[in-house]
C-alpha positions, 0 to 999 in steps of 0.5 A: 457633430464632432462629439458624436462622431467621435463617441461612435468611433469609439464605440465601434473600436470597443465593439471589436475589443469587447467581443475579443475580451469576451471570447478570451475570458470565456475560453480561460473560464473553460480551461480553469473548470476542466483543470479544476475537474481533472485535479479533483479526479486526480485527488480521488485516484490518489486517495483510492490508490492510497487506500488500496496501499494501506490494505495491501500492507495491512493484508500482508503484515497480517498474513506474515504475523498469524499462525500457524494454522493447519494449511501452514503447519503442512508448509512448515513440516514438509513430509512426503513428496517434494514436488507436491509440497512445492506446488502447495507452497507455490499456490500458498504464496501466489493465492495470499501474497501475490496480489498485494505485491509488485512482481519484483518483490515478490520474486525478492522477497517472498520466493527467494528469502521465504518472507512469507513464512519466516516469522512463522518458521521461528514460531514453529512448533512452540508458539502460535502467533496472533495479530492484535493491531496494526497501525500505518502511518504515511511517511511525508518523506515520500508519498506511498511509503508507511511507517508500520507498528504490528502488535503481535501476541505469541502464546507457547502451545505447551504452557499457554503463556502469552507475550505481546511484542511490536515488530516495527518497520516501514513499507513502500508501495507503487502507484498501483498500491502494490508492496515494493518493499517491506523492511523491519526495524527490529525482527531480530529481536522478535526472532530471538523471543521465539527461540 
C-alpha cells in the first residue's frame, strides 16, 4: 500500500508540473512562430527596398548620361524669357529626378550643383551621349551602398565618330530606397574627353 500511495503522490505532483510545462512549451512555440514570420516579412521588405534602391540608381544614372534630346537642348541653350526657362528646368528636375532622391540630396546635387545636366552640358553641342549598360553591385561595407559602372557611348554629331567610356562611382540610398549621394571616381576624365 505504501508503494501505491507513493505513486499516487508522484502522479499528483507531476500533473501540476506537467500542466505548467505544457503551457510554457505552447507559449515558446507561439513566440517562435511569430518571430520567424516577422523575420520573413522583414527580409521581404528589405529585398523590396533593395530593388527599389537599384531601380532609383539605374534610373538616375540613365537620365544623367543620356542625351541631349530636344527637351534637354532647350534646357542647355536657354533663349528668351528666363522665368519660363527656370520653370522648364524646375519641372524637368522635379519630374525626372526628385522621385528617386532624398530631399537633401535633390537640393544639394540637382538644384545647387546642376548635377542632372552637367554631363549633358559638357557634351553639348558636339556629342550625343547614350548609355549602353549599367552594372550595380551592392557594397558589403554598408547596406544601401552600390558600386556602379556606366558604359557610355559618346557620338560626335558632325563626324558620327563613336567612342565608349566607363564611368564608375558609388551611390548610397536610404531605408526608403531613395538616393542620398552619388560619387564619381573618373568623371573629370570623362568631361575632358568631351572637350
